[in-house]
N, C-alpha and C positions, 0 to 999 in steps of 0.2 A: 380278683382272682384268686388271692388265698381263703377266701370266705369260700369258693366253687368247690375249691381244696379240699379243703376241711367237710365241703359237704358229702363229697364224694367219698372221702376217707370211714364218713361217718358211716352213711350206706355202705360200703363195704364191710366194716364192722357190721352192722344189725344183720348182713345175708349172713358171714360168718357165722354171727351165734344161732343166727335159724338154722345150722346148716347138721346139727349134733346130733347124732343118730340115735331115732327113736327107744322109748324106754316102753318094754314091755308092762303090759294090764291086765289087770283080772278082769273078770263080767262086769264085776260090781265096780271097776272101774272107768266102762264102756264111755257111760257121760261125759265125764269129766275129760278123758279121750280125745273125744269127739270135740268140747267145747274147745280144748289147746288146739286142734286141729285150725279150728275156723279161725281162731286168734291167728295163730301162724299166718293163717294162709291173708289175712287179711293185711298183716304188717308188709308181707313178700306186696301185697300187689301195692300199699302203701307207697314202699318204695321202690316199686316200678315205676309208677306213678310221679312221685319227685323226680327221678333220674326222668322221666320225660320232660320234666317240663323245664329242664336245662336246655333243653337243646327246641328251640321257637319252631326250625324247622328242619328235615332233615337233611341231613350233610352231604357234600357234595361228590360224587362218583368221579375217581381220578381214574385215567386206563395209563396204567406204570410198567413200562419195560426196560427189565436190565440190561446192561451189555457191559461184557469182559473185556477192560484193558491192560496190557502190561502195566506193574508199576515199579519202576526203579526207586530204589533208594541209594541214599548219597549221606548219612548225619556226621561223618570223620573226615575230613580228609586224606587221613589216614589211613583208609580201606577202601576196598574198589569198591565201586558202586555195584548192589545185588538186583534183580530181580523176580518178581511175583505177581500175580494178580491182582487184582480190583476190582468190582462190579459199583458199577456206576449206573442211576436208574433214572429216567426223562420219562416227565407227565408229560400228557397227552400231546404225542409228538412234539415236544417242544426241545428247544436244545441247552436251560441250564440242567451241569449235573446235578441231581440229589444221589445221597445215601440212605441205607437204608439203618435207623437208628441202632439196632443190635451190633449190625457189622460194625457201625463204629466206633461205637464202644469199646468193642473188643481188640480194635486196632489199635484207639487209647490209650489202654491198657496195656498192650505189649509196646508201645514208642515209647511209652513213661517208665517202664519196667526197664527197657533196652539204655535209656537213661540215665538209671543208678534210683531211680527213688524209689526203690523197694516195689515189692508183689502186686502190684497197682491191679483192680478187676471190678467193676463196674457190674450190676447188673440191671436189668430191663424188664418190667414187669406193666401191664395194660391194666390200667384202674378202670378204664370205661373204653366205648368203641371209638373216643376222639381225646382221652389224656391219657399219660402216660407217664411213670416216674422212675429215674435212674437214678442208681443208689450205688454208694462208696459204702459196702459194710466195714472197710476200715476203721471208717474215721464217722460213717452217717450221715455224710455231706446228700446232697438230693435235688434234682433235679426235674421239673413236672415242666412235660409238654403237653400243650394243650392246641390240638390240630385243629378247634373249632375255635376257638379267637385267636389263633397263630401269636400264642404268646410262651416264651419261657420264661420259668419261675425257677428261682436258687436261693435255697435256703443260708448257705454258706457258697458262696462262686469261690474266694480263695482256698476253701480245701478243698474242691472238686477235683482239682490237679495238683495239690501238695502232696511230698514224698510221704508215703507208709513211717507211721509213727511220729512223723515231725509234727509243733505246736507250731512253728513261728507263723504267723497270719500273714509278712509280707515278707516275700525275698526277691531276690537279684541274679538271674538266670548265672551269672558267673561266679558269683562269689558262693561259697560251703556252705551250705544249711546247716545250722548250730544243733549238736544234740543239746537240746534244751532239757535241765534239771527239773525237777517236783521239790519239793520239799522234804519229801524224806531221802531220795537222793544227794541230793544235799547235807543233809548229815551226816553221811558215809563220809565226806569230805575231812571231817576229823581225826582222820585216822592219818590223809598225808602231813596232818602238823604235829602229831603222835612220833610222827619218825621224822618231821623236820625240825621239832625243839628236842629232839631226844639227848641230842650231848648237852644240853646248858641247862645250870640247874635254877632252882624257883625262888623266890622271895623267903623262904624259911630258912634257907641255907644249912636244911641239911643232908644236901650235896645229891639228891636225888629228885631227878625229871621230873615235869610237871603231868608229864606222859608217860603211859609204859609204854615201852616200845618191845614188849616181849611176845605183844599178842597176835596169835598169827592171822589171824584175820586182819591186819590192819597194813596199813600201803598202796599206793594209787595204783588202779589197775593196769595200767599204761605204764609205770615205772619199779625197778628195782632198786631197793637200798643195801648200802655194805657196811659193814663198820670196820675201820681202820682200828690201825695199832694209838691210835691216843681217843679211840674210842668214841668218837665221829660218825658219823653217819653220811655218808657221800649219796648221790643217785648215781648209778647207772642208765648207761643210754637204752633207751627200750627196743628192740625188735623191731617194732613197725612204729617209728616216732610218727608225731602230727605235727607237719609244721603251722597249718592252722588249727588255734584249740578257740573253742566257744565257753567263754564264760558265763554258766547256767544262770547263777546267779542278778545275772543283769537282765535279766527278759521284763521289758511289759510288753504285755503281746492285748491288744483288741480286738476280735474280732469282728469283720462286717457284718454290715447291715443286708436283711436282705433285697433281693435284685430281681426284677421283672422286667423281662425284653418284651416290648409288646410288636412283635415284626411286624402286625399288620399294618404301624406309623409307616412302614417303611416298602408295603407290597410286597412282601417277602412270604411267600404260602409255606406252611407246614402241613404235611401230604398223611393223612388217613388212607389205605387203601388195599383190601383184600385181606383186613387183619396186620397190616403192619404197617408203620410210622415211617417216613421218608424226611426230611432233613435237607437244605440246601449243603450241597460240600464247600461250598467256601463260608457257610455260617459256622461252622461248625469247628471251620480250620482257623479262623477269626479269633474264635472266642476262646478257644484251647490248646491252640498248637503254636501263637502269634509268641504269646508272653516266654514259651519256652523256648523260641530263635528256630523254632521249625517250621520250613514254609511246604505249600505244595500246589502243582501247578497241574492243572488239567490242558495240553496242549490237541486234545481234537483226537491224537492218535494213542495217545500211554499220559500215565498217572506221573509225575514228578514229585518226590520226596527228600528235600535237602533241607541242610544244615544252612544257617545263615552264611551268606557268603562262599558258598561252594561252589566249585566251578560245573557240578553237574546243574547248574540254573541257566547255562550257557546252550542245553540240548535241548530249551524247551521253541528254541528256533527252528529245528530239523520240520517245517511241517511249509506247504507256502503259505505266503501273506492273502489277505483277504479281507472281508469288512463282519461285522457282529451283523445278526439278524437283529429287527426291532424289540422283541423281546426278550435279546440277553442285554441287548446296549443297554433298558433300563433298570435291568435285575444290577446290572454291572455298577451300574450310578447309585443304586439304592442300596447295596450291601457296601458302598463304599461310604456312602452318608453311616450305614450302621455300625460300624466297625467305628467311621471317627467320633461319632457321638458316645460309644462306649468307651470306647480306650484313650481317645485323647485327654493328655492329663492336664494340658493349661485352658482347657475353654473358660474356666475364673479370669482368671492373669489375661485373656485373649477377648473378654467382653464377647465370649462366642455361646449364647441361651441352646442354641444348636446348629449342627452344617445345612439341615435344610433352609434357616431364615438367611445364612448366614452367604448362603451361594447365589438366594434369588435373588441379593443385589444386585449381582455381574451375571445379567443371561444369556453373555456372551459362552462365560464358563461351563453353566450348566448344560448348554444346549450341546458343546464338547464334552461335555464328562458324561453326559446322556445318549451324545447321537451314536453312529453305526460306524463311525469312519474310528479303525485304532491308533493313527497316528495325530489325529485330533486331540484323542482322548489323552494320549500320553502328554503331549503339550498341556493342556489346560491339566493336569495330572502333575507337573513343573511347577507351575501358575501357584496352584491351592497351597504345594508345600514349600517352593521356593520362597513366595511373593507374600502368599497373604497367612502362610502359619510364621515364618519366618524367624524362627526360634532357637536356629543352630544345632537344631537333632535331627530337626522333619530334614527328609528334602528325596525328590526322585532318583531311582537307583537305575530303572532299566526299563525296558521298553512289553509295553505288550504280545502274545506271543503272535498274535495275526498283524501287527505292524514290520515287526521282523527286526534287529538291528541295527541299529542307528550313531555313526562314529558322531557324529554331530550335536550330540546329547549333550558330552559336555562341557560344548561351546553356551549350547544355547542356557544352560544353567546359570552357565555364569552372570548371564545378560538375565536373568529371571529373580537373581539375587533380591529380595525385600532391604532395606536401608540398612535395616540392624545389622545384616547378616556382610551387606557392603562397608561398614564403618567398623566392624569387628574385624574385617578381613584387611581395609587400607592400615588401620592399626595396628594386625599382628604385624603386617611386613614391617613397618616404622621399628618395632623390637626386635626385630629378625633383622634387619639390616643393621640396628644399631649392635648388635653381638659377632655380628659376620665383620664388622669393622674389627674387630679388637680380634677374634677369636677365628676368623677365618670358617671354613667347614670342618672341622678338627674342636667341638668345643668341648673339653671336659668333663667326663660326666663327676668327677671326683676330683678335688684342686686345692690345696689349703697355702692360705695366705696369711703366712705370720700362727697367731694362735687362731684362725678362723678357716672353718673347714665350708668347702661350698659345694653341694651334691645339687647336679642340673639334667634332666632329664626331660623331654617333651609329649611324651606320652607314656603312661601306666603298664605295662606290659608283664603277663606270665607266659612265659613260651613253654616249659618245662611242668611234667605231674607234678603236685607236690611231692612226693615222694621222691625225687630225680635230682632234689635241690641235696641231699645228703652224700650224695656219691658222687654229685657233679666234680668236675677240675674247673675252679673259676678262674678265669685268665682277666685279670686285672686289664688288658689291653683290649679286648675283646669282651665285652660283659653281653652276658645274651639277652637282658632282660633286666626290669626296674628291682625284680628280687637278688640279683646276684649284688647289684649296685649295691641294696640296702647292706646284704649279709658281707659287701666286699668293705664299703663305708664304716661297718659298725667295727671291723677287724682292725680296719685303720685308728680311726679315731682314739680306739682303747687300747690302742699297743702300748708297750712300757716305752715310759718314757716321752710318750704322746703331747705335744705341748697345746692341743685342740683344746680351747675355752667355749668358743665361740660356732655355733652350726648354722648354717641357711641355708634353707632349702629353697630353692630357685624353681620358681613352677610358671615363672615370668612367659616361656613359650610353649608351656605347656595344655593340651586341647584334651584334657580326657584319656580314655583305654577303659581297661578291666579293672572290674570293681576290687576283685580277688587283691591285683597289686596293689591299690590307694589302700588297703588295708592293711597292707605290710608296712607298708609307708606310716601312716597314722601308726599304731602300733610299733612299732619302732621309735618314733618322733614323740608319741607323748605316754608311752606305758601302756595307754589300752586304744583300741581301735572300735569308736562310737559307730554305729550305722543304726544311724531312726530310720524306717522307712515309713509313708502312708499311700493306703490304694484310694485314689481320689475317685473310684465308681464305686464303692463299696463303702471307705471309711473306715477301714482297718488301717490299724498302727503296731509296730512290732520294733522294739529298740533290741539292739542286740549288741555285747561287745566282745570282738576277738581280741587275740593275742598272737604272736605270730614267734616260733621258735629260732631268729634271724643266728642266734651263733651255732644253730646246726647243733647242739649237745642232748636231744631228745625230754627238752621239758622247757618248761617258759619258767624263767626267773627272771624281773623287771629291769633289773641292776645288770645283769648281762644281757638280755636282748632286747634293752632298747636305751636314748641316752633323753630320758625325761627327767634323771636326776641327774645336778652336775655340772648340767652345761648351759650357756646361755641360748635362748634356741630363736630364731627367725624364720619366718618362711615370709617367699617375695614371690609378689602374683601383679599381674596385669589385667585388660582387658582379655588379654588372649589365653584368660587362666579360665578354663570353662571344663562342664562336668564333672570329670572326676579333679579335674584341676581347680574346681570350685569346691569342692567337699569337703577335701584334703585341707584347705585354708580356713573351712565354717567350721573344722572339728578343731583347727588350731586354734581360730579366736574364741571360738566358745571353752576349751581349756584352761584361758586363763596363762595359759604356761609358757605361750608362744609369742611374740612381740613382731605383728604386719609390719611391713616396707613393702614399699613402691605404690599401686595405683590397685583401684577397685576392681577386684575380679569379674570375670565376664559372666557369671549364675552359670544357668544351666542345671536345673533341679530334678527333672526328670530321667527316665534310665532311658533311654536309645531301645524303641521296638520297631523291629523290623518285621515289614506286612507284602501282603501279593493282595494283589483285585485281583476278580474272577476273571479277569482276561487275562493275567498271566500276569502285571505289567509291576517290576519290585518296586518299594520306596517305603520309607519309615518314617516316624512321629515320635514326637516324646510321650513315655508311655502311661499308663496312670499308677506306677510304682515312683513316688514320689521322691527323693532324698532331703530330710529334716534335720532339723537341729532341734534341743530339746532345751525348753526354759521355761521351770517352772513348772514343771508337768506339761505346757503343750508343743507339740510340733509347729515351727516355726519353717516355711519353703525357704531355699533360700538361691531362687531364682535370679534377685537382686543383686547378690555376688554379696562379697567380704568387704569389710571398710577396713583401709590401710591405719595400723598407729602412728607411721611414720613415712608420710609422701613424700615419692621422688618424681619431680613434674616430668623430666627431660628421660627418654631411653636412653640417654649415653649413661644417665648416672648410675643404672644397674646393674649396669658391666665392668664400670669402672673399679673391678675388686679391690685392688690396694688403698684406693680415697674408703672405697663401703668399708673395709675393713679397720682401717682407723677411725674411720666413725666410730663405729662398735666397739672399739678399744676404750675411745674416751665415754661413750655414753654409759658404759658402763664401771 
């Protein structure tokens, strides 16, 4: 594929060089001019001949028909649905919806722009009758579409949908993308230290500051400094403070490899007709929008575009039930294989070479996934995600459009749980029951037992916009989310006369949640919040460090905004500690600052990826964006969980907090 692209680009460059306007010649130069014309004509003929050899036979002729449908969007539950129009295309009277490449790339740019990724635009250019190139002008990431070989080729797949001006190759949807500084920009940080140290004397004893604070261009862009009566400088809260800040110095960023998708392996046709390029609607949605937590479903009567978890998804059943055509059923199955082969992040761990090989081992499963009965397809999808994948993140979430809703799905899902999920569920009930025996349903989020503070929460949640925490009134009896809990705990632990010496982060029943809330907890507990990510498809790797303004004074200070200094830190885990409830313990263990208590955490290294099938069924898988820890420069998967330093064999021991607090006092 790459050789073919280079050949086409070379031919295009040659043709461009031959299109220079002819120079005027004198009569004496006529023979030379005729010689030049002959040479140019030969070159053009040879170039055309080379282009013809790229195609062994004439491309197939397709009949493409466009149909315009209502397009209903709701990407936030805070906003009402909006309606516009979208044209879908059908090939040779089939029922597989396609989109025109130029129209879809314009839509993708609009959607990414609306999501706050900057002014994202794409250009689509025809290279040959069967080859197209799509380019992001702002970062030069490209996609080549070869409709002759049914191939998609990316120079930088990670960059194709990243935010404008962003440099992090791998990010998490719920995590603010950091502003990565380059070395020149980092040099400007010296001005911040010039202010911070302005009131201190240097070692020379002359009473002068080692920095000169009088320069007009010094100071942080997001904060102001005021000189007090004693000559010291203090920071004032900026007008627009940032709760999450990223340490640009922390970036380790390795771009991913080139990626080639051979769609012919999945019998998925990429079409050229009447000078335009057409691709299946579902294929492009799977490639670009699933990782953005945006889903599209074509119901046969309208197109629905909604965010993960949106109530708009329920309206996909406003059509009669029915069956798939054989053509659509096969496409539905093959597109599912393509998505899983490309984006399932735990293939090596599950010993999966490819999903076609895996599914071939169960002919009944294949027949149902490739069959025309929507209900049988849905049940087979439940078995595939719950039983075969069985990873805690993968699972079936809702019916195909033509199957209609089914209230029995939640019960069937329980029956199809794999052995790993069943063991985790049973162990989880054991810990939940042991805690309920002590606290009932009212588990204190913040509790002090002597000189030990226990912080307990069962999911990582952020329910406010970042800036809203600066003006929100925090009610200790009704804490809204994890971030409010951390803000409150920080104020209590650091209050005047506080007896607290030990801090226990109890994640023994924490099943995960939003990465942004996990970052807040890590920043508060460790001083820095390290987030290491690896893309299992492209090989891209990114390591970022975040800080959080927990005391809400407008800037980050490690002593004021974290408990990483001066306290004995503990993190308590069990098999229930999953996903982000596993990420935070992994960071704690790797930091060397925290003593781990309890049992091995439950793992869950890949971020959850919400997906749809071409038939409109909803499901989730472990995505290619994999959480990791870094040691000696290498990225290590955390799916196997985190080992405790102090083992608690009985679930009851986790919640006998007076005994645990006494043990920690004696241990120190």
